[in-house]
MARZAZA-902390 format. One line per field, with one value per residue: residue in three letters; x negated, y negated, z negated of N, C-alpha, C in turn; residue number from 0. Coordinates in nm, 3 decimals, m for minus. Example, Ala and Ser with C-alpha at 12.3 -4.5 7.8 and 13.67 -1.06 7.14 Angstrom:
r	(ALA, SER)
n.c1	(m1.319, m1.285)
n.c2	(0.569, 0.225)
n.c3	(m0.780, m0.708)
ca.c1	(m1.230, m1.367)
ca.c2	(0.450, 0.106)
ca.c3	(m0.780, m0.714)
c.c1	(m1.320, m1.290)
c.c2	(0.330, m0.003)
c.c3	(m0.780, m0.787)
k	(0, 1)
! end
This chain:
r	(MET, ARG, THR, LEU, ASN, LEU, ALA, VAL, VAL, THR, LEU, ILE, ALA, LEU, ALA, LEU, ALA, SER, VAL, PRO, SER, HIS, ALA, ALA, ALA, ALA, LYS, THR, TYR, GLN, VAL, THR, GLY, PRO, VAL, LEU, SER, VAL, THR, ALA, ASP, THR, ILE, VAL, VAL, GLN, LYS, GLY, GLU, ASP, LYS, TRP, GLU, ILE, SER, ARG, ASP, ALA, ALA, THR, ARG, VAL, THR, GLY, ASP, LEU, ALA, VAL, GLY, SER, GLN, VAL, THR, ILE, GLN, TYR, ARG, MET, ALA, ALA, VAL, ALA, VAL, GLU, VAL, LYS, ALA, PRO, LYS, GLY, ASP, ALA, ARG, ALA, PRO, ALA, LYS, SER, LYS, SER, LYS, SER)
n.c1	(m0.082, m0.196, m0.385, m0.224, m0.098, m0.326, m0.400, m0.179, m0.191, m0.439, m0.384, m0.190, m0.343, m0.531, m0.360, m0.261, m0.497, m0.555, m0.373, m0.333, m0.422, m0.200, m0.243, m0.451, m0.774, m0.845, m1.002, m1.353, m1.543, m1.815, m2.017, m2.293, m2.533, m2.671, m2.622, m2.401, m2.257, m2.182, m1.948, m1.770, m1.560, m1.582, m1.779, m1.953, m2.049, m2.262, m2.198, m2.313, m2.156, m1.949, m1.802, m1.770, m1.552, m1.550, m1.366, m1.428, m1.451, m1.466, m1.519, m1.677, m1.968, m2.297, m2.618, m2.942, m3.062, m2.818, m2.785, m2.759, m2.868, m2.979, m3.019, m2.763, m2.571, m2.242, m2.003, m1.668, m1.306, m0.992, m0.670, m0.318, m0.141, 0.113, 0.419, 0.651, 0.937, 1.100, 1.408, 1.454, 1.498, 1.830, 1.934, 2.200, 2.205, 2.081, 2.116, 2.388, 2.390, 2.565, 2.813, 2.871, 3.141, 3.144)
n.c2	(0.119, m0.123, m0.156, m0.195, m0.439, m0.607, m0.590, m0.712, m0.974, m1.050, m1.045, m1.249, m1.469, m1.481, m1.533, m1.788, m1.934, m1.938, m2.107, m2.385, m2.726, m2.997, m3.260, m3.465, m3.610, m3.959, m4.109, m4.174, m4.472, m4.701, m4.982, m5.192, m5.413, m5.722, m5.792, m6.034, m6.113, m5.976, m5.829, m5.697, m5.567, m5.602, m5.603, m5.808, m5.815, m5.920, m5.894, m5.938, m6.220, m6.205, m6.176, m5.914, m5.801, m5.562, m5.356, m5.214, m4.967, m4.807, m4.549, m4.574, m4.476, m4.576, m4.592, m4.683, m5.027, m5.247, m5.559, m5.913, m5.994, m5.746, m5.487, m5.291, m4.992, m4.927, m4.686, m4.644, m4.612, m4.648, m4.694, m4.689, m4.892, m4.982, m4.973, m5.151, m5.128, m5.302, m5.393, m5.434, m5.757, m5.860, m5.611, m5.395, m5.255, m5.410, m5.600, m5.824, m6.178, m6.357, m6.605, m6.899, m7.107, m7.453)
n.c3	(0.000, m0.080, 0.120, 0.343, 0.276, 0.271, 0.540, 0.664, 0.556, 0.660, 0.936, 0.952, 0.870, 1.079, 1.293, 1.224, 1.230, 1.499, 1.614, 1.814, 1.748, 1.770, 1.734, 1.872, 1.841, 1.861, 2.148, 2.150, 2.159, 2.237, 2.137, 2.192, 2.058, 1.920, 1.571, 1.458, 1.231, 0.907, 0.695, 0.409, 0.532, 0.810, 1.114, 1.329, 1.659, 1.924, 2.262, 2.563, 2.684, 2.508, 2.177, 1.962, 1.724, 1.490, 1.281, 0.955, 0.689, 0.365, 0.448, 0.670, 0.823, 0.780, 0.905, 0.826, 0.781, 0.770, 0.889, 0.960, 1.282, 1.331, 1.573, 1.692, 1.754, 1.775, 1.710, 1.783, 1.749, 1.916, 1.803, 1.780, 1.551, 1.498, 1.682, 1.866, 2.044, 2.295, 2.447, 2.800, 2.961, 3.016, 2.985, 2.915, 2.680, 2.496, 2.197, 2.175, 2.152, 1.912, 1.962, 1.800, 1.693, 1.700)
ca.c1	(0.000, m0.285, m0.448, m0.123, m0.086, m0.447, m0.393, m0.077, m0.246, m0.545, m0.321, m0.127, m0.451, m0.585, m0.259, m0.259, m0.624, m0.560, m0.273, m0.402, m0.374, m0.139, m0.287, m0.586, m0.841, m0.855, m1.128, m1.456, m1.609, m1.927, m2.063, m2.430, m2.577, m2.718, m2.520, m2.385, m2.216, m2.143, m1.873, m1.731, m1.463, m1.603, m1.911, m1.938, m2.162, m2.265, m2.217, m2.308, m2.096, m1.838, m1.825, m1.683, m1.530, m1.512, m1.334, m1.490, m1.403, m1.556, m1.552, m1.768, m2.104, m2.400, m2.754, m3.034, m3.033, m2.724, m2.801, m2.748, m2.985, m3.011, m2.965, m2.683, m2.475, m2.127, m1.905, m1.537, m1.188, m0.875, m0.549, m0.204, m0.100, 0.259, 0.474, 0.788, 0.990, 1.205, 1.487, 1.427, 1.594, 1.950, 1.974, 2.328, 2.183, 2.027, 2.222, 2.436, 2.383, 2.699, 2.829, 2.952, 3.217, 3.103)
ca.c2	(0.000, m0.238, m0.168, m0.252, m0.581, m0.674, m0.598, m0.811, m1.105, m1.078, m1.077, m1.380, m1.569, m1.491, m1.597, m1.930, m1.994, m1.949, m2.204, m2.509, m2.848, m3.085, m3.397, m3.484, m3.729, m4.068, m4.113, m4.256, m4.569, m4.761, m5.115, m5.213, m5.551, m5.775, m5.823, m6.177, m6.125, m5.853, m5.844, m5.567, m5.498, m5.626, m5.624, m5.881, m5.785, m5.995, m5.810, m6.034, m6.348, m6.176, m6.137, m5.802, m5.785, m5.424, m5.338, m5.099, m4.943, m4.726, m4.425, m4.602, m4.427, m4.667, m4.543, m4.795, m5.151, m5.328, m5.700, m6.007, m5.987, m5.607, m5.431, m5.176, m4.926, m4.893, m4.592, m4.681, m4.555, m4.736, m4.620, m4.776, m4.904, m4.993, m4.993, m5.201, m5.122, m5.402, m5.370, m5.531, m5.868, m5.827, m5.472, m5.389, m5.196, m5.511, m5.660, m5.953, m6.287, m6.407, m6.749, m6.957, m7.226, m7.568)
ca.c3	(0.000, m0.084, 0.251, 0.432, 0.240, 0.315, 0.685, 0.699, 0.521, 0.757, 1.064, 0.939, 0.867, 1.215, 1.378, 1.191, 1.272, 1.643, 1.660, 1.849, 1.685, 1.867, 1.708, 1.924, 1.790, 1.958, 2.220, 2.089, 2.244, 2.167, 2.175, 2.147, 2.062, 1.792, 1.471, 1.430, 1.092, 0.838, 0.569, 0.354, 0.618, 0.953, 1.173, 1.454, 1.748, 2.050, 2.380, 2.672, 2.642, 2.416, 2.039, 1.928, 1.580, 1.464, 1.139, 0.888, 0.553, 0.283, 0.519, 0.781, 0.796, 0.827, 0.886, 0.842, 0.711, 0.848, 0.853, 1.071, 1.369, 1.363, 1.698, 1.650, 1.841, 1.691, 1.763, 1.729, 1.812, 1.923, 1.769, 1.753, 1.412, 1.502, 1.816, 1.867, 2.179, 2.316, 2.567, 2.906, 2.971, 3.092, 2.959, 2.844, 2.548, 2.406, 2.116, 2.225, 2.054, 1.885, 1.982, 1.692, 1.731, 1.619)
c.c1	(m0.086, m0.350, m0.351, m0.105, m0.206, m0.446, m0.293, m0.129, m0.355, m0.486, m0.255, m0.234, m0.511, m0.488, m0.255, m0.385, m0.629, m0.459, m0.345, m0.340, m0.319, m0.183, m0.432, m0.645, m0.850, m0.994, m1.225, m1.521, m1.731, m1.957, m2.201, m2.464, m2.628, m2.601, m2.519, m2.342, m2.171, m2.066, m1.839, m1.636, m1.477, m1.751, m1.885, m2.066, m2.149, m2.289, m2.201, m2.259, m1.991, m1.886, m1.723, m1.675, m1.473, m1.483, m1.406, m1.432, m1.503, m1.599, m1.648, m1.909, m2.204, m2.535, m2.849, m2.987, m2.948, m2.733, m2.786, m2.880, m3.026, m2.949, m2.891, m2.607, m2.363, m2.036, m1.772, m1.427, m1.078, m0.752, m0.438, m0.172, 0.051, 0.301, 0.618, 0.834, 1.105, 1.276, 1.453, 1.533, 1.710, 1.998, 2.101, 2.312, 2.129, 2.140, 2.258, 2.428, 2.525, 2.703, 2.920, 3.021, 3.176, 3.212)
c.c2	(m0.125, m0.262, m0.232, m0.401, m0.661, m0.692, m0.705, m0.952, m1.144, m1.117, m1.216, m1.490, m1.588, m1.562, m1.748, m2.001, m2.017, m2.049, m2.335, m2.629, m2.940, m3.230, m3.412, m3.612, m3.833, m4.066, m4.208, m4.345, m4.622, m4.900, m5.132, m5.361, m5.596, m5.810, m5.973, m6.203, m5.990, m5.891, m5.704, m5.493, m5.529, m5.634, m5.696, m5.862, m5.869, m5.895, m5.902, m6.167, m6.329, m6.142, m6.029, m5.791, m5.645, m5.410, m5.215, m5.086, m4.856, m4.597, m4.447, m4.562, m4.524, m4.603, m4.658, m4.916, m5.239, m5.472, m5.785, m6.003, m5.846, m5.568, m5.303, m5.117, m4.879, m4.799, m4.630, m4.611, m4.660, m4.650, m4.719, m4.774, m4.911, m5.019, m5.041, m5.205, m5.220, m5.371, m5.473, m5.640, m5.826, m5.684, m5.472, m5.332, m5.297, m5.573, m5.799, m6.056, m6.340, m6.558, m6.800, m7.083, m7.340, m7.671)
c.c3	(0.000, 0.052, 0.350, 0.403, 0.289, 0.467, 0.730, 0.671, 0.621, 0.892, 1.061, 0.942, 1.006, 1.308, 1.350, 1.236, 1.422, 1.699, 1.691, 1.778, 1.793, 1.847, 1.752, 1.867, 1.901, 2.022, 2.151, 2.194, 2.169, 2.222, 2.113, 2.158, 1.928, 1.700, 1.446, 1.286, 1.039, 0.713, 0.520, 0.448, 0.767, 0.987, 1.305, 1.534, 1.874, 2.163, 2.501, 2.621, 2.532, 2.276, 2.005, 1.777, 1.558, 1.315, 1.085, 0.749, 0.480, 0.353, 0.636, 0.741, 0.858, 0.800, 0.915, 0.766, 0.799, 0.801, 0.978, 1.149, 1.406, 1.497, 1.657, 1.768, 1.750, 1.769, 1.701, 1.807, 1.816, 1.896, 1.737, 1.604, 1.403, 1.646, 1.801, 2.012, 2.191, 2.446, 2.672, 2.909, 3.059, 3.072, 2.874, 2.704, 2.448, 2.324, 2.168, 2.114, 2.036, 1.904, 1.870, 1.743, 1.639, 1.615)
k	(0, 1, 2, 3, 4, 5, 6, 7, 8, 9, 10, 11, 12, 13, 14, 15, 16, 17, 18, 19, 20, 21, 22, 23, 24, 25, 26, 27, 28, 29, 30, 31, 32, 33, 34, 35, 36, 37, 38, 39, 40, 41, 42, 43, 44, 45, 46, 47, 48, 49, 50, 51, 52, 53, 54, 55, 56, 57, 58, 59, 60, 61, 62, 63, 64, 65, 66, 67, 68, 69, 70, 71, 72, 73, 74, 75, 76, 77, 78, 79, 80, 81, 82, 83, 84, 85, 86, 87, 88, 89, 90, 91, 92, 93, 94, 95, 96, 97, 98, 99, 100, 101)
! end
């Protein structure tokens, strides 16, 4: 009986391990340039004519001495924080504005 239970548990564990994850990680990008400013939650990097402000938090891994003037390569991801869908203009599904009598 114990052998049968062990076999069933092993099969279930293997089946769960083989289920693919549907939540794919966001694509990773990078920017390289000199650091213009550093705060506890941002790093600003000059890339050509543009200034790139990249947010960071306690989980951001930094190797080396991060300081203004340092040449850095920052790996980052873009992910949506919130999405608001609006009906197109003239769409019948859009809520009608009430007209008040003055």
